[in-house]
Jmol script that loads the backbone (N, CA, C; Angstrom):
load data "model"
ATOM      1  N   MET A   1    -102.763  60.590   1.767  1.00  0.00           N
ATOM      2  CA  MET A   1    -102.598  61.598   0.748  1.00  0.00           C
ATOM      3  C   MET A   1    -101.186  61.576   0.187  1.00  0.00           C
ATOM      4  N   LEU A   2    -101.128  61.645  -1.081  1.00  0.00           N
ATOM      5  CA  LEU A   2     -99.824  61.706  -1.726  1.00  0.00           C
ATOM      6  C   LEU A   2     -99.552  63.135  -2.143  1.00  0.00           C
ATOM      7  N   GLU A   3     -98.396  63.601  -1.716  1.00  0.00           N
ATOM      8  CA  GLU A   3     -97.996  64.962  -2.099  1.00  0.00           C
ATOM      9  C   GLU A   3     -96.883  64.854  -3.124  1.00  0.00           C
ATOM     10  N   LYS A   4     -96.790  65.883  -3.934  1.00  0.00           N
ATOM     11  CA  LYS A   4     -95.689  65.926  -4.893  1.00  0.00           C
ATOM     12  C   LYS A   4     -94.394  66.174  -4.127  1.00  0.00           C
ATOM     13  N   GLN A   5     -93.424  65.385  -4.384  1.00  0.00           N
ATOM     14  CA  GLN A   5     -92.143  65.586  -3.723  1.00  0.00           C
ATOM     15  C   GLN A   5     -91.241  66.391  -4.648  1.00  0.00           C
ATOM     16  N   GLN A   6     -90.668  67.410  -4.071  1.00  0.00           N
ATOM     17  CA  GLN A   6     -89.761  68.254  -4.836  1.00  0.00           C
ATOM     18  C   GLN A   6     -88.373  68.137  -4.237  1.00  0.00           C
ATOM     19  N   SER A   7     -87.398  68.111  -5.116  1.00  0.00           N
ATOM     20  CA  SER A   7     -86.027  67.996  -4.625  1.00  0.00           C
ATOM     21  C   SER A   7     -85.575  69.313  -4.002  1.00  0.00           C
ATOM     22  N   ILE A   8     -84.680  69.188  -3.061  1.00  0.00           N
ATOM     23  CA  ILE A   8     -84.124  70.372  -2.395  1.00  0.00           C
ATOM     24  C   ILE A   8     -82.952  70.868  -3.230  1.00  0.00           C
ATOM     25  N   VAL A   9     -83.001  72.139  -3.572  1.00  0.00           N
ATOM     26  CA  VAL A   9     -81.959  72.731  -4.410  1.00  0.00           C
ATOM     27  C   VAL A   9     -81.287  73.849  -3.622  1.00  0.00           C
ATOM     28  N   ALA A  10     -79.961  73.830  -3.595  1.00  0.00           N
ATOM     29  CA  ALA A  10     -79.210  74.887  -2.907  1.00  0.00           C
ATOM     30  C   ALA A  10     -79.317  76.179  -3.708  1.00  0.00           C
ATOM     31  N   LEU A  11     -79.477  77.276  -2.996  1.00  0.00           N
ATOM     32  CA  LEU A  11     -79.547  78.577  -3.647  1.00  0.00           C
ATOM     33  C   LEU A  11     -78.147  79.092  -3.914  1.00  0.00           C
ATOM     34  N   ASP A  12     -77.979  79.680  -5.061  1.00  0.00           N
ATOM     35  CA  ASP A  12     -76.682  80.284  -5.371  1.00  0.00           C
ATOM     36  C   ASP A  12     -76.608  81.657  -4.719  1.00  0.00           C
ATOM     37  N   HIS A  13     -75.500  81.897  -4.068  1.00  0.00           N
ATOM     38  CA  HIS A  13     -75.280  83.223  -3.504  1.00  0.00           C
ATOM     39  C   HIS A  13     -74.686  84.102  -4.599  1.00  0.00           C
ATOM     40  N   PRO A  14     -75.112  85.351  -4.656  1.00  0.00           N
ATOM     41  CA  PRO A  14     -74.531  86.227  -5.681  1.00  0.00           C
ATOM     42  C   PRO A  14     -73.041  86.412  -5.409  1.00  0.00           C
ATOM     43  N   LYS A  15     -72.255  86.262  -6.440  1.00  0.00           N
ATOM     44  CA  LYS A  15     -70.804  86.409  -6.280  1.00  0.00           C
ATOM     45  C   LYS A  15     -70.447  87.879  -6.380  1.00  0.00           C
ATOM     46  N   ARG A  16     -69.719  88.318  -5.383  1.00  0.00           N
ATOM     47  CA  ARG A  16     -69.266  89.712  -5.379  1.00  0.00           C
ATOM     48  C   ARG A  16     -67.922  89.790  -6.084  1.00  0.00           C
ATOM     49  N   PRO A  17     -67.763  90.780  -6.929  1.00  0.00           N
ATOM     50  CA  PRO A  17     -66.453  90.910  -7.583  1.00  0.00           C
ATOM     51  C   PRO A  17     -65.404  91.299  -6.537  1.00  0.00           C
ATOM     52  N   LYS A  18     -64.214  90.733  -6.691  1.00  0.00           N
ATOM     53  CA  LYS A  18     -63.140  91.058  -5.758  1.00  0.00           C
ATOM     54  C   LYS A  18     -62.701  92.493  -5.985  1.00  0.00           C
ATOM     55  N   LYS A  19     -62.416  93.153  -4.877  1.00  0.00           N
ATOM     56  CA  LYS A  19     -61.955  94.529  -4.983  1.00  0.00           C
ATOM     57  C   LYS A  19     -60.532  94.534  -5.525  1.00  0.00           C
ATOM     58  N   ALA A  20     -60.313  95.395  -6.481  1.00  0.00           N
ATOM     59  CA  ALA A  20     -58.973  95.508  -7.053  1.00  0.00           C
ATOM     60  C   ALA A  20     -58.108  96.315  -6.090  1.00  0.00           C
ATOM     61  N   ARG A  21     -57.055  95.686  -5.643  1.00  0.00           N
ATOM     62  CA  ARG A  21     -56.136  96.370  -4.732  1.00  0.00           C
ATOM     63  C   ARG A  21     -55.057  97.072  -5.533  1.00  0.00           C
ATOM     64  N   PRO A  22     -54.672  98.227  -5.068  1.00  0.00           N
ATOM     65  CA  PRO A  22     -53.535  98.868  -5.746  1.00  0.00           C
ATOM     66  C   PRO A  22     -52.268  98.052  -5.472  1.00  0.00           C
ATOM     67  N   PRO A  23     -51.334  98.080  -6.384  1.00  0.00           N
ATOM     68  CA  PRO A  23     -50.108  97.312  -6.146  1.00  0.00           C
ATOM     69  C   PRO A  23     -49.387  97.831  -4.910  1.00  0.00           C
ATOM     70  N   ARG A  24     -48.750  96.917  -4.207  1.00  0.00           N
ATOM     71  CA  ARG A  24     -48.036  97.310  -2.995  1.00  0.00           C
ATOM     72  C   ARG A  24     -46.795  98.095  -3.351  1.00  0.00           C
ATOM     73  N   ASN A  25     -46.495  99.039  -2.497  1.00  0.00           N
ATOM     74  CA  ASN A  25     -45.327  99.877  -2.674  1.00  0.00           C
ATOM     75  C   ASN A  25     -44.320  99.464  -1.609  1.00  0.00           C
ATOM     76  N   ASN A  26     -43.554  98.423  -1.893  1.00  0.00           N
ATOM     77  CA  ASN A  26     -42.637  97.842  -0.923  1.00  0.00           C
ATOM     78  C   ASN A  26     -41.342  98.644  -0.823  1.00  0.00           C
ATOM     79  N   LEU A  27     -40.828  98.727   0.384  1.00  0.00           N
ATOM     80  CA  LEU A  27     -39.539  99.369   0.620  1.00  0.00           C
ATOM     81  C   LEU A  27     -38.454  98.471   0.048  1.00  0.00           C
ATOM     82  N   MET A  28     -37.641  99.020  -0.859  1.00  0.00           N
ATOM     83  CA  MET A  28     -36.586  98.233  -1.486  1.00  0.00           C
ATOM     84  C   MET A  28     -35.226  98.517  -0.864  1.00  0.00           C
ATOM     85  N   LEU A  29     -34.988  99.790  -0.518  1.00  0.00           N
ATOM     86  CA  LEU A  29     -33.664 100.182  -0.069  1.00  0.00           C
ATOM     87  C   LEU A  29     -33.789 101.368   0.867  1.00  0.00           C
ATOM     88  N   SER A  30     -33.075 101.317   1.957  1.00  0.00           N
ATOM     89  CA  SER A  30     -33.042 102.429   2.902  1.00  0.00           C
ATOM     90  C   SER A  30     -31.581 102.758   3.161  1.00  0.00           C
ATOM     91  N   LEU A  31     -31.199 104.008   2.920  1.00  0.00           N
ATOM     92  CA  LEU A  31     -29.802 104.428   3.070  1.00  0.00           C
ATOM     93  C   LEU A  31     -29.698 105.607   4.024  1.00  0.00           C
ATOM     94  N   LYS A  32     -28.615 105.616   4.774  1.00  0.00           N
ATOM     95  CA  LYS A  32     -28.296 106.769   5.623  1.00  0.00           C
ATOM     96  C   LYS A  32     -26.859 107.166   5.327  1.00  0.00           C
ATOM     97  N   LYS A  33     -26.682 108.439   5.047  1.00  0.00           N
ATOM     98  CA  LYS A  33     -25.343 108.978   4.827  1.00  0.00           C
ATOM     99  C   LYS A  33     -25.294 110.330   5.509  1.00  0.00           C
ATOM    100  N   ASN A  34     -24.492 110.415   6.538  1.00  0.00           N
ATOM    101  CA  ASN A  34     -24.405 111.607   7.379  1.00  0.00           C
ATOM    102  C   ASN A  34     -25.797 111.952   7.915  1.00  0.00           C
ATOM    103  N   ASP A  35     -26.303 113.127   7.582  1.00  0.00           N
ATOM    104  CA  ASP A  35     -27.627 113.533   8.060  1.00  0.00           C
ATOM    105  C   ASP A  35     -28.732 113.237   7.049  1.00  0.00           C
ATOM    106  N   LEU A  36     -28.390 112.603   5.955  1.00  0.00           N
ATOM    107  CA  LEU A  36     -29.356 112.331   4.891  1.00  0.00           C
ATOM    108  C   LEU A  36     -29.859 110.896   5.002  1.00  0.00           C
ATOM    109  N   GLU A  37     -31.168 110.745   4.982  1.00  0.00           N
ATOM    110  CA  GLU A  37     -31.772 109.414   4.992  1.00  0.00           C
ATOM    111  C   GLU A  37     -32.642 109.271   3.755  1.00  0.00           C
ATOM    112  N   LEU A  38     -32.407 108.207   2.996  1.00  0.00           N
ATOM    113  CA  LEU A  38     -33.163 107.966   1.768  1.00  0.00           C
ATOM    114  C   LEU A  38     -33.861 106.616   1.847  1.00  0.00           C
ATOM    115  N   ASN A  39     -35.133 106.610   1.462  1.00  0.00           N
ATOM    116  CA  ASN A  39     -35.909 105.375   1.388  1.00  0.00           C
ATOM    117  C   ASN A  39     -36.413 105.232  -0.038  1.00  0.00           C
ATOM    118  N   PHE A  40     -36.125 104.101  -0.642  1.00  0.00           N
ATOM    119  CA  PHE A  40     -36.535 103.848  -2.020  1.00  0.00           C
ATOM    120  C   PHE A  40     -37.582 102.741  -2.032  1.00  0.00           C
ATOM    121  N   TYR A  41     -38.660 102.987  -2.745  1.00  0.00           N
ATOM    122  CA  TYR A  41     -39.771 102.046  -2.813  1.00  0.00           C
ATOM    123  C   TYR A  41     -39.872 101.427  -4.199  1.00  0.00           C
ATOM    124  N   SER A  42     -40.562 100.314  -4.277  1.00  0.00           N
ATOM    125  CA  SER A  42     -40.647  99.547  -5.521  1.00  0.00           C
ATOM    126  C   SER A  42     -41.318 100.300  -6.668  1.00  0.00           C
ATOM    127  N   SER A  43     -42.101 101.299  -6.363  1.00  0.00           N
ATOM    128  CA  SER A  43     -42.785 102.039  -7.430  1.00  0.00           C
ATOM    129  C   SER A  43     -41.862 103.014  -8.156  1.00  0.00           C
ATOM    130  N   LEU A  44     -40.686 103.248  -7.613  1.00  0.00           N
ATOM    131  CA  LEU A  44     -39.740 104.189  -8.218  1.00  0.00           C
ATOM    132  C   LEU A  44     -39.160 103.600  -9.495  1.00  0.00           C
ATOM    133  N   ASP A  45     -39.088 104.419 -10.523  1.00  0.00           N
ATOM    134  CA  ASP A  45     -38.519 104.003 -11.798  1.00  0.00           C
ATOM    135  C   ASP A  45     -37.037 103.657 -11.605  1.00  0.00           C
ATOM    136  N   PRO A  46     -36.580 102.515 -12.099  1.00  0.00           N
ATOM    137  CA  PRO A  46     -35.178 102.109 -11.900  1.00  0.00           C
ATOM    138  C   PRO A  46     -34.160 103.122 -12.425  1.00  0.00           C
ATOM    139  N   ASP A  47     -34.477 103.794 -13.525  1.00  0.00           N
ATOM    140  CA  ASP A  47     -33.543 104.798 -14.061  1.00  0.00           C
ATOM    141  C   ASP A  47     -33.397 105.969 -13.093  1.00  0.00           C
ATOM    142  N   VAL A  48     -34.494 106.394 -12.517  1.00  0.00           N
ATOM    143  CA  VAL A  48     -34.456 107.491 -11.548  1.00  0.00           C
ATOM    144  C   VAL A  48     -33.680 107.058 -10.308  1.00  0.00           C
ATOM    145  N   LEU A  49     -33.909 105.832  -9.874  1.00  0.00           N
ATOM    146  CA  LEU A  49     -33.188 105.297  -8.720  1.00  0.00           C
ATOM    147  C   LEU A  49     -31.684 105.324  -8.964  1.00  0.00           C
ATOM    148  N   ASN A  50     -31.243 104.896 -10.120  1.00  0.00           N
ATOM    149  CA  ASN A  50     -29.813 104.884 -10.447  1.00  0.00           C
ATOM    150  C   ASN A  50     -29.233 106.289 -10.491  1.00  0.00           C
ATOM    151  N   LYS A  51     -29.977 107.239 -11.038  1.00  0.00           N
ATOM    152  CA  LYS A  51     -29.486 108.624 -11.095  1.00  0.00           C
ATOM    153  C   LYS A  51     -29.331 109.209  -9.696  1.00  0.00           C
ATOM    154  N   ILE A  52     -30.321 108.969  -8.850  1.00  0.00           N
ATOM    155  CA  ILE A  52     -30.254 109.490  -7.474  1.00  0.00           C
ATOM    156  C   ILE A  52     -29.096 108.858  -6.729  1.00  0.00           C
ATOM    157  N   LEU A  53     -28.961 107.556  -6.828  1.00  0.00           N
ATOM    158  CA  LEU A  53     -27.873 106.878  -6.126  1.00  0.00           C
ATOM    159  C   LEU A  53     -26.499 107.333  -6.606  1.00  0.00           C
ATOM    160  N   SER A  54     -26.330 107.536  -7.886  1.00  0.00           N
ATOM    161  CA  SER A  54     -25.033 107.970  -8.394  1.00  0.00           C
ATOM    162  C   SER A  54     -24.674 109.361  -7.884  1.00  0.00           C
ATOM    163  N   LYS A  55     -25.669 110.236  -7.723  1.00  0.00           N
ATOM    164  CA  LYS A  55     -25.384 111.588  -7.220  1.00  0.00           C
ATOM    165  C   LYS A  55     -25.149 111.583  -5.713  1.00  0.00           C
ATOM    166  N   VAL A  56     -25.892 110.780  -4.993  1.00  0.00           N
ATOM    167  CA  VAL A  56     -25.773 110.781  -3.538  1.00  0.00           C
ATOM    168  C   VAL A  56     -24.498 110.075  -3.081  1.00  0.00           C
ATOM    169  N   LEU A  57     -24.176 108.980  -3.719  1.00  0.00           N
ATOM    170  CA  LEU A  57     -23.039 108.181  -3.284  1.00  0.00           C
ATOM    171  C   LEU A  57     -21.702 108.640  -3.859  1.00  0.00           C
ATOM    172  N   SER A  58     -21.708 109.632  -4.720  1.00  0.00           N
ATOM    173  CA  SER A  58     -20.462 110.149  -5.302  1.00  0.00           C
ATOM    174  C   SER A  58     -19.716 111.033  -4.339  1.00  0.00           C
TER     175      SER A  58
END
end "model"
wireframe off; spacefill off
backbone 0.3
color backbone group
């Protein structure tokens, strides 16, 4: 008996969309002055960072 031969085809797996991660909030600067401890993270606006540093370090 002759049977029809069919080629073997790999099934495609459904592709899952990658989860969007929030941007990392990396520690940029950590300062201690007397009893005050300040930690600055990458999400902080540079202008705000400069204003805070100028007031604290003066």
